[in-house]
C-alpha positions in Angstrom: -35.7 -26.6 13.4 -33.2 -29.3 12.7 -29.4 -28.8 13.1 -28.6 -28.8 9.3 -31.2 -26.1 8.6 -30.0 -24.0 11.6 -26.4 -24.2 10.3 -27.3 -23.3 6.8 -29.3 -20.3 7.9 -26.6 -19.3 10.3 -24.0 -19.5 7.5 -26.3 -17.5 5.2 -26.7 -14.8 7.9 -23.0 -14.5 8.4 -22.4 -14.3 4.7 -25.0 -11.5 4.3 -23.5 -9.6 7.2 -20.0 -10.0 5.7 -21.1 -8.8 2.2 -23.1 -6.0 3.7 -20.3 -4.9 6.0 -17.8 -5.1 3.2 -20.0 -2.9 1.0 -20.3 -0.3 3.7 -16.6 -0.4 4.4 -15.7 0.1 0.7 -18.3 2.8 0.2 -17.0 4.8 3.2 -13.5 5.1 1.7 -12.1 7.9 -0.3 -12.0 5.9 -3.5 -8.9 5.4 -5.7 -9.7 7.8 -8.7 -7.0 10.2 -7.4 -4.5 7.4 -6.6 -2.0 8.4 -9.2 1.7 9.1 -9.5 0.7 12.8 -9.9 -1.2 12.6 -6.6 1.8 11.0 -4.9 4.1 13.7 -6.1 1.7 16.4 -4.9 1.4 14.7 -1.5 5.2 14.6 -1.1 5.4 18.3 -2.2 2.9 19.3 0.5 4.8 17.3 3.1 8.1 18.8 2.1 6.6 22.3 2.2 6.0 21.8 5.9 9.7 21.6 6.3 11.6 18.3 6.4 13.7 19.4 9.4 10.4 19.6 11.4 9.0 16.3 10.1 8.4 13.6 12.7 6.8 10.2 12.7 4.2 8.9 15.1 5.1 5.3 14.1 7.9 3.0 14.7 10.0 4.3 11.7 11.6 7.6 11.2 10.5 9.7 8.2 13.6 8.7 6.3 12.8 5.0 6.9 9.3 5.5 5.7 10.5 7.1 2.5 13.0 4.3 1.9 10.3 1.7 2.5 8.0 3.4 0.0 10.8 3.7 -2.5 11.6 0.0 -2.1 8.1 -1.0 -2.9 8.1 1.0 -6.1 11.5 -0.2 -7.1 10.6 -3.8 -6.5 7.5 -3.5 -8.7 9.9 -3.0 -11.6 12.9 -5.2 -10.5 11.1 -8.0 -8.6 10.3 -8.4 -4.9 12.9 -10.4 -3.0 10.3 -12.8 -1.5 6.8 -13.6 -2.7 3.9 -15.1 -0.8 2.7 -18.5 -2.1 1.1 -18.4 -5.5 -2.2 -19.7 -4.0 -2.2 -16.7 -1.6 -1.4 -14.1 -4.2 -4.0 -15.5 -6.5 -6.8 -15.6 -3.9 -6.5 -13.6 -0.7 -3.9 -11.2 -2.0 -5.9 -10.5 -5.1 -9.1 -10.1 -3.2 -7.5 -7.8 -0.7 -6.1 -5.6 -3.5 -9.5 -5.4 -5.1 -11.1 -4.3 -1.9 -8.4 -1.8 -1.1 -8.5 -0.4 -4.6 -12.3 -0.1 -4.5 -12.2 1.7 -1.1 -9.1 3.8 -2.0 -7.4 2.9 1.2 -5.1 0.0 2.3 -4.8 -1.4 5.7 -1.4 -2.9 6.5 1.2 -3.1 9.3 2.9 0.2 9.0 6.1 -1.1 10.6 6.2 -4.4 8.6 9.1 -4.4 6.2 8.7 -5.8 2.7 9.6 -9.5 3.0 13.2 -10.0 2.1 13.9 -6.3 1.5 17.2 -4.7 2.5 17.0 -3.5 6.1 15.9 0.1 6.5 18.7 2.4 7.4 19.0 3.2 11.1 20.1 6.7 10.3 19.6 8.4 7.0 19.1 12.0 6.0 15.4 12.6 5.3 16.2 14.7 2.2 18.2 11.8 0.7 15.5 9.3 1.5 12.8 11.6 0.0 15.0 11.9 -3.2 15.2 8.2 -3.5 11.4 8.0 -3.3 11.0 10.7 -5.9 13.5 9.0 -8.1 11.6 5.7 -7.7 8.4 7.5 -8.8 10.2 8.9 -11.8 11.5 5.5 -12.8 8.0 4.0 -12.4 6.5 6.8 -14.5 9.0 6.2 -17.3 9.1 2.4 -17.0 8.3 0.7 -20.3 8.9 -2.9 -19.4 6.7 -5.4 -17.7 6.0 -5.2 -14.0 7.0 -7.9 -11.5 4.4 -9.6 -9.4 3.6 -7.9 -6.1 4.7 -10.0 -3.1 1.1 -10.3 -1.8 -1.2 -9.0 -4.5 0.3 -11.0 -7.4 0.3 -9.8 -11.0 -0.8 -6.2 -11.3 -1.2 -4.0 -14.4 0.5 -0.6 -14.6 -2.5 1.3 -13.4 -3.1 -1.2 -10.6 0.5 -0.7 -9.4 0.0 3.1 -9.6 -3.0 2.7 -7.4 -1.1 0.3 -5.0 1.8 2.7 -4.7 -0.4 5.8 -4.1 -2.5 4.0 -1.5 0.6 2.7 0.2 1.9 6.3 0.5 -1.6 7.5 1.6 -1.5 4.9 4.4 1.9 6.0 5.6 1.1 9.7 5.4 -1.0 9.5 8.6 2.2 8.8 10.5 3.8 12.2 9.7 3.5 15.2 11.9 5.4 18.5 12.1 7.3 19.4 15.2 
């Protein structure tokens, strides 16, 4: 077999494996049908019912910092993110990543990565105050009648897409919470 044919077949094989692997990865996720603002509220209610004074984080951030980070994301979807990735990134890789995350119902991101350009997370904040900020951000999002600003990585999202993005973002951070 000549080199050209070998490379073509190899590339085709890698492509088939990538598509097949992606399909399996997407199909094994929880889906995003329940990724709503109502689901987000219910998840926060369940977390709060465990007792905020006993809430701990297994990650790099405190529970209060996680709540502020989640609130920032929701707030920026309405007011504008401080920094955006390049338009080419948002229109290609970012959009593709969101489509895959949305189809799977689960995002994968660095849980200790701040939103680019966001105000620093508070070193010490009351968990109750941070949770209230997150709930207020969800309320503002739910009642928002204007347009939405481009996501820093995913680009332009419709209201329902942002609702999914925010719920999946919360879902990803929920795994960090544990009760003492």
